[in-house]
C-alpha positions in Angstrom: 17.2 35.9 25.1 15.6 36.9 21.8 13.9 33.8 20.0 15.4 33.0 16.1 12.0 33.2 14.2 11.5 36.0 15.4 14.9 37.9 14.4 14.8 35.9 11.0 11.2 37.3 10.0 11.7 40.7 11.6 14.9 41.5 10.8 14.9 44.8 10.0 12.8 45.9 13.1 15.2 44.0 15.2 18.5 46.4 13.7 16.3 49.6 14.5 15.8 47.8 18.2 19.1 47.2 18.7 20.0 50.4 16.6 17.7 52.2 19.8 20.1 50.5 22.3 23.1 52.1 20.8 24.1 48.1 20.9 27.3 48.1 18.8 27.4 44.5 17.6 24.9 44.3 14.8 26.7 42.3 13.1 25.5 39.7 15.2 22.5 39.5 13.2 23.3 37.7 10.3 25.7 36.1 12.2 22.9 34.2 13.7 20.7 33.9 11.0 23.4 32.4 8.9 23.8 30.3 11.7 20.5 28.8 12.0 20.5 28.1 8.6 23.7 26.1 8.4 21.9 24.6 11.6 19.0 23.7 10.3 20.7 22.4 6.8 22.9 20.0 9.1 19.9 18.8 11.0 18.2 18.0 7.7 21.1 16.6 6.4 21.7 14.2 9.5 17.9 13.3 9.7 18.3 12.2 6.1 20.7 9.7 6.5 19.4 8.5 9.9 16.2 7.7 7.7 18.2 5.9 5.3 20.5 3.5 8.2 16.3 3.3 9.9 14.5 2.0 6.8 17.9 -0.4 5.6 18.0 -1.4 9.3 14.5 -2.9 8.3 14.8 -3.8 5.2 17.8 -6.1 6.6 15.6 -7.7 9.3 13.6 -8.4 6.8 16.3 -10.2 4.0 17.5 -11.7 7.3 14.2 -13.5 8.1 14.0 -14.3 4.5 17.5 -16.3 4.5 18.9 -13.8 2.0 22.2 -13.2 3.6 24.1 -11.8 1.0 22.0 -8.9 0.5 21.3 -8.6 3.7 25.0 -8.2 4.0 25.4 -5.9 1.6 22.4 -3.5 3.2 25.0 -3.6 6.4 28.0 -2.2 4.4 25.9 0.8 3.5 24.3 0.9 6.8 28.2 1.0 8.0 29.4 3.7 5.1 26.1 5.9 6.1 26.9 5.6 9.5 30.6 6.8 9.3 29.2 9.8 7.9 26.9 10.4 11.1 29.7 11.7 13.6 31.3 14.8 12.0 27.9 16.1 10.5 27.0 15.5 14.5 29.9 17.4 15.7 29.5 20.0 13.0 25.9 20.3 14.1 26.6 20.9 17.3 29.6 23.5 16.8 27.1 25.3 15.1 24.0 25.6 17.6 26.5 26.5 20.3 28.3 29.6 18.2 24.3 29.8 17.9 23.7 30.2 21.0 26.6 32.5 22.4 25.5 34.3 19.4 22.4 34.9 20.7 23.0 35.4 24.5 25.0 38.4 23.0 21.7 40.5 22.1 20.1 42.7 24.8 16.1 42.6 24.3 14.3 45.2 21.8 13.2 48.3 23.4 9.2 49.1 23.5 7.7 51.3 20.7 7.6 53.9 23.3 11.0 53.7 24.7 12.5 57.3 23.6 15.7 57.6 21.6 19.1 58.8 23.1 22.3 57.3 25.0 22.7 59.3 28.2 20.8 59.7 31.5 20.2 62.6 30.8 18.0 62.0 27.6 15.7 60.0 29.6 12.0 61.1 29.7 10.1 62.8 33.1 6.8 61.3 32.9 5.1 63.0 35.6 6.4 64.6 39.4 4.8 64.6 42.5 4.8 65.6 46.3 6.7 68.8 47.5 10.4 69.8 47.6 11.1 70.7 51.8 12.4 74.6 52.1 15.5 73.7 54.6 17.2 76.1 56.7 20.6 77.4 55.5 22.3 74.4 58.2 20.7 71.8 56.8 23.1 68.8 56.9 23.6 65.7 54.1 22.5 62.5 55.5 26.1 61.6 56.3 26.5 64.5 58.7 23.2 63.3 60.1 24.2 60.0 60.4 26.9 61.0 62.8 25.2 63.7 64.6 22.2 61.1 65.7 24.9 58.0 65.9 22.8 56.0 62.7 25.1 54.6 60.7 29.4 54.4 61.0 31.0 54.6 57.9 33.8 54.0 58.8 33.1 51.1 60.4 31.9 49.7 57.8 35.2 50.9 55.6 37.5 49.0 58.3 35.3 46.1 58.8 34.9 45.2 55.1 35.4 47.5 52.8 33.7 50.7 50.9 30.3 50.5 50.5 29.3 48.6 53.4 28.2 50.6 55.8 26.8 49.7 59.5 23.8 50.9 60.7 23.2 51.4 64.3 20.3 52.4 67.2 17.7 53.8 66.4 19.5 53.6 62.4 18.9 50.0 62.6 15.3 50.0 64.0 14.7 52.7 60.7 15.8 50.0 58.1 13.9 47.1 59.9 10.6 49.4 60.2 11.0 50.5 56.6 11.7 46.8 55.6 8.9 45.6 57.1 6.3 48.4 55.7 7.1 47.9 52.7 6.7 44.4 52.7 3.0 44.2 54.1 2.3 47.5 51.4 3.0 44.8 48.9 1.1 41.7 50.6 -1.6 44.0 51.1 -2.1 44.5 47.3 -1.7 40.8 47.1 1.8 40.1 46.3 3.2 36.3 48.1 6.2 37.2 50.4 9.1 35.0 50.0 12.7 35.2 51.9 14.9 33.6 49.0 18.6 32.7 49.3 20.8 35.2 49.0 23.5 33.2 46.2 22.0 31.8 43.2 23.7 29.4 40.6 24.8 30.1 37.2 21.6 28.8 35.9 19.5 31.2 37.8 21.9 34.0 37.3 22.0 33.4 33.7 18.3 32.8 33.4 17.1 36.4 34.5 20.2 38.2 32.1 23.2 38.7 34.8 25.3 36.4 33.0 27.1 37.1 30.7 26.4 40.9 30.8 26.6 41.7 34.1 29.2 39.0 35.0 32.3 41.4 36.7 29.2 43.4 38.4 28.8 40.7 41.1 30.7 38.6 43.9 31.3 35.6 43.2 32.0 32.6 45.7 34.8 30.6 43.1 34.8 27.6 45.2 31.1 26.9 45.3 30.7 28.7 42.0 27.8 30.9 43.3 26.6 34.6 43.1 25.9 37.0 46.1 22.4 38.5 44.8 22.3 41.7 43.0 18.5 41.3 43.6 15.9 39.7 44.5 14.6 39.5 41.4 17.1 36.6 40.6 16.2 34.1 43.1 12.3 34.8 42.8 11.8 34.8 38.7 13.9 31.4 38.5 11.7 29.9 41.4 9.7 29.1 38.2 12.3 28.1 35.9 11.8 25.4 34.0 8.2 24.7 34.4 4.8 25.2 33.0 2.3 27.1 34.9 -1.5 26.5 34.3 -3.0 29.9 32.7 -5.7 30.2 35.7 -2.6 30.4 37.9 -1.7 33.9 35.9 -1.1 36.3 37.3 1.7 35.2 39.7 2.5 37.8 42.1 6.0 38.2 44.9 7.5 39.8 47.2 11.2 39.5 48.7 13.5 41.6 51.0 17.0 40.8 50.6 20.0 42.3 51.0 22.1 43.0 47.8 25.2 42.9 46.6 26.8 44.9 44.2 30.0 45.2 42.7 30.1 49.0 40.5 30.0 51.3 43.7 31.9 53.7 41.3 34.9 56.0 42.3 35.1 58.0 45.3 33.3 61.5 45.3 30.1 63.9 46.4 28.0 61.5 43.8 28.8 58.6 46.1 29.2 60.0 49.4 27.4 57.8 52.3 24.2 56.1 50.8 24.2 57.5 47.5 26.1 54.2 45.7 27.1 51.8 48.3 28.0 47.7 47.7 25.8 46.1 49.6 21.9 47.8 50.6 18.5 46.2 51.7 15.7 46.4 49.0 12.0 44.7 48.7 11.5 43.7 44.9 8.0 42.9 43.2 8.0 40.6 40.6 5.2 39.5 38.3 4.6 36.5 35.8 2.0 37.6 33.7 0.0 36.6 30.5 1.8 38.8 27.7 -1.6 40.3 26.8 -1.4 41.6 30.1 2.2 43.0 30.4 2.4 46.1 29.8 -1.5 47.1 31.3 0.7 45.2 34.7 3.6 47.2 34.0 0.9 50.7 34.9 -0.3 48.6 37.4 3.3 48.4 39.0 4.3 52.1 38.6 1.2 53.0 40.3 2.0 50.7 43.5 5.3 52.0 43.7 4.1 55.6 43.3 1.3 55.3 46.3 4.7 54.1 48.4 6.5 56.9 47.6 3.6 59.4 48.7 2.6 57.3 51.8 6.4 58.1 52.5 5.6 62.3 51.9 8.7 62.1 49.5 9.1 64.3 46.1 9.7 62.5 43.3 9.2 62.0 39.9 8.8 59.1 37.4 11.7 59.0 34.2 11.0 56.1 31.1 14.8 55.8 30.3 15.5 56.1 27.0 17.0 53.4 24.7 20.7 54.3 25.6 20.1 54.2 29.0 18.1 50.5 29.6 19.3 47.7 30.4 20.5 44.4 28.6 17.2 42.7 29.7 14.4 45.4 29.4 12.1 46.3 27.1 10.8 49.4 29.2 11.7 50.5 32.3 10.4 53.5 34.1 12.9 54.9 37.7 11.5 56.7 39.9 13.6 59.2 41.8 13.1 61.0 45.0 14.7 64.3 45.8 17.3 64.9 48.2 16.7 68.7 49.5 20.0 69.2 51.3 22.2 67.5 48.4 19.6 69.2 46.0 20.2 66.4 43.5 17.3 63.4 42.2 18.5 60.2 43.6 17.2 56.9 42.0 14.8 54.4 44.4 13.1 52.0 42.1 12.9 50.6 38.6 9.9 49.3 37.0 10.3 46.9 34.1 8.7 44.9 31.4 11.4 42.0 29.9 8.5 40.7 27.8 10.1 36.8 27.1 13.2 38.0 27.5 13.9 36.2 30.3 11.6 33.6 30.2 12.4 32.3 26.6 16.1 31.8 29.0 14.5 29.9 31.1 11.7 28.4 29.9 8.9 29.8 31.8 6.0 29.2 30.0 2.6 28.6 30.5 -0.6 26.3 28.8 -3.5 28.1 26.8 -5.6 27.8 24.2 -4.1 25.0 23.4 -0.5 25.8 23.0 2.5 26.0 24.9 3.9 30.2 25.6 5.9 32.3 26.8 5.3 34.1 29.6 5.6 37.7 30.3 8.1 38.6 33.5 7.9 42.3 35.0 9.9 43.6 38.3 10.6 46.2 40.6 11.6 47.6 43.1 9.3 48.6 46.3 12.0 49.8 47.3 15.9 50.4 47.7 16.1 51.4 51.0 19.5 53.6 51.1 18.3 56.6 49.1 14.6 56.3 51.0 16.9 57.1 54.1 19.2 59.4 52.4 16.0 61.5 51.5 14.0 60.8 54.7 16.9 61.6 57.1 17.6 64.8 54.5 14.4 66.3 53.8 12.8 65.6 56.8 15.3 67.2 59.2 14.0 69.7 62.3 15.5 71.5 65.1 13.5 68.8 67.1 14.8 66.1 65.5 14.3 63.6 62.3 10.3 63.5 61.5 9.0 60.7 60.2 6.4 60.1 57.8 3.0 59.2 59.9 2.6 55.7 57.9 5.6 54.8 60.0 5.2 55.5 63.1 4.1 52.7 64.7 6.2 50.5 62.8 9.5 52.5 64.3 7.8 53.1 67.7 8.1 56.9 67.6 7.5 59.7 65.8 10.7 61.2 65.6 14.3 60.2 65.9 
């Protein structure tokens, strides 16, 4: 959530940033400024009357002590008159504050200056590419056919038991999932991240804190009876660990990692772009979250980029890194890089990770602060996928298919217990 004072003192920059994100409700900015001015005016009026009431009350006590009951009673009438105005002013102030808050939470985060112009994914900027695209024979199979050939994933049974987008992993398919999860976690903890196993459901306050509510309300699975939400990513419970807390400056940075299943309703329509593991409702992912000093957050973003890049390099996958344009960024992000791996059998790029700096947007909502230089400040939050499994599995199966089976990268041999499927 943007801070009101920042909006008021940087109106033109805010409007420019919102335009870069192609945000349509630009009028909200001036409405927020107007409501904050109204809030201040009402608060001043309330404080002024309360101050008079306090002064008269003190005077009444002094008059009563002197035995001047007549004048004390006159003052009591004045106090009663002043108090009669407090309730309607307080009600109006509460209404203005509520309206101000509701407008504030509709504004997305502002993009960093390095974010490129553009509205669609096609306008994202390729930062760099790595790895080598494999050359497959003409009879190479896509991962959904390989999954059937080697009895790794059953999409039809998942559709029967739950619905489309909820696959069953089985035999060596399930084992590959576990191998990847453990390898990713070990890779992250070796880099200084603390592992957590968080809840897979969160309350409304937690979903609001990281910006899923109200922006992505329709994309989350909602357990209505308990008003809980199935998590779309481990970012939500991990970041909320420090909600409403003041962190000591020497405790920064805080580095967290977790494996969780993730649940998302936006699986899309049927067709070639959503076949197999390309887009599912439930998937496994290992996440990275950092809470850092505001002056260091962009250095940390680069550090996290290199970390994910090394992880992909260790899997011998062809990849590219994209800097997202303003129109393709999330509601909460100030700067996002996407990692995509090349799926040789499908001949297309598949997104497997997003690494983002949210600056103080999330931490302002959650009131995550640190104390340094004698003052309390908001920390910056960052997160990244390390990695999302479905498309990694798709690329590993497709890119490594041979006549002798699916050859696995060397880093997975000890985790999987074999060098191939």
